[in-house]
C-alpha distance (Angstrom), angle and dihedral (degrees) to the residues before:
residue distance angle dihedral
M1 . . .
A2 3.79 . .
D3 3.77 122.0 .
E4 3.87 100.1 -117.7
T5 3.84 126.9 168.9
I6 3.78 127.8 -148.4
I7 3.83 88.6 -104.9
T8 3.78 95.0 64.2
S9 3.71 105.2 25.3
S10 3.80 111.5 47.5
A11 3.84 136.8 50.2
V12 3.83 88.6 -116.5
G13 3.82 89.3 52.2
Q14 3.69 94.6 49.8
R15 3.80 90.6 49.6
L16 3.79 91.8 50.2
E17 3.78 88.9 50.9
S18 3.75 92.4 51.6
I19 3.78 91.4 50.7
G20 3.76 89.8 54.3
D21 3.89 89.2 57.7
V22 3.82 92.8 60.9
D23 3.88 110.5 123.4
R24 3.87 101.7 -139.1
A25 3.64 124.8 -171.0
S26 3.87 112.8 -115.0
Y27 3.81 105.8 170.0
L28 3.75 147.3 12.5
V29 3.84 124.3 -121.0
F30 3.79 114.7 -141.3
N31 3.80 125.8 164.0
N32 3.88 87.4 -13.8
N33 3.77 90.9 -57.4
K34 3.82 124.4 116.6
V35 3.70 118.1 -130.8
Q36 3.79 115.7 -164.5
L37 3.77 114.0 -126.3
V38 3.79 111.7 -118.4
S39 3.85 132.5 168.6
Q40 3.80 91.9 -75.2
I41 3.72 135.9 13.7
T42 3.78 125.6 -178.2
I43 3.79 122.8 -151.5
G44 3.84 127.2 -163.6
R45 3.74 149.3 95.9
S46 3.83 96.0 -80.3
P47 3.84 117.9 98.5
D48 3.86 90.1 -126.1
N49 3.80 92.8 69.2
N50 3.79 122.2 100.1
I51 3.92 89.4 -128.2
V52 3.80 111.3 34.2
V53 3.85 112.3 -156.0
D54 3.84 109.9 -158.2
N55 3.81 95.6 -154.2
K56 3.87 130.5 113.0
L57 3.79 87.6 -135.8
A58 3.73 93.7 62.1
S59 3.88 118.0 85.0
R60 3.78 120.4 -129.9
H61 3.76 90.3 -104.1
H62 3.79 103.5 19.2
A63 3.74 111.0 160.3
I64 3.85 143.2 -12.5
V65 3.85 132.5 -139.7
Q66 3.74 110.5 -150.6
K67 3.76 131.5 -174.6
I68 3.83 111.8 -134.7
K69 3.74 114.9 -176.9
N70 3.84 103.0 -44.3
D71 3.74 99.6 -25.5
Y72 3.85 136.9 72.8
Y73 3.74 124.7 -125.1
I74 3.78 133.8 -174.6
K75 3.81 129.4 -142.6
D76 3.79 129.7 -171.1
L77 3.91 109.0 -129.3
D78 3.74 94.0 -141.1
S79 3.80 90.5 -79.5
T80 3.88 120.2 -175.3
N81 3.84 96.0 -125.8
G82 3.81 100.6 30.5
T83 3.80 136.5 -123.1
F84 3.76 120.2 -97.5
L85 3.81 128.8 -151.6
N86 3.81 112.5 -163.8
G87 3.81 89.4 -22.4
T88 3.84 97.1 -49.3
R89 3.71 120.5 110.3
L90 3.79 114.3 -118.6
P91 3.77 117.3 -119.8
K92 3.79 116.3 -112.6
D93 3.88 117.7 -96.6
R94 3.85 95.7 4.8
Y95 3.80 131.9 111.6
V96 3.78 115.7 -131.1
K97 3.79 120.2 -162.6
L98 3.80 117.4 -113.8
N99 3.79 122.3 -140.2
H100 3.84 133.1 -165.7
N101 3.90 109.1 -73.8
D102 3.72 95.9 15.4
K103 3.80 113.7 149.3
I104 3.91 118.2 -137.6
S105 3.93 110.2 -161.4
I106 3.78 120.7 -163.4
G107 3.82 111.2 176.0
N108 3.78 102.5 -42.6
E109 3.82 94.9 -31.4
N110 3.79 121.2 101.3
I111 3.77 131.8 -154.9
V112 3.74 118.2 -166.6
I113 3.86 124.8 -157.0
N114 3.87 115.0 -133.7
């Protein structure tokens, strides 16, 4: 009898193995700095934000990255010039799911999800 484990021999084990392969985002990259993803990250020009964007095109409180269940979402906070995700402007008052390697653009500053 072969020595098999639950990971390789059963449907449950195969499912568990595939879950382990998920490439989840764990940090943001901004100005060559890594910012650890936590339950909520605020982005804007004001110094009270978690990520301060020193750009006149950024609003004081521009956007928010929020963890909902096991995923991260971004929401524009009714900014004047908008928040862009992979070149597309985010709709107002809606959360949009973030994926690995997505690029958030605020003014001419970029934040990458890794």
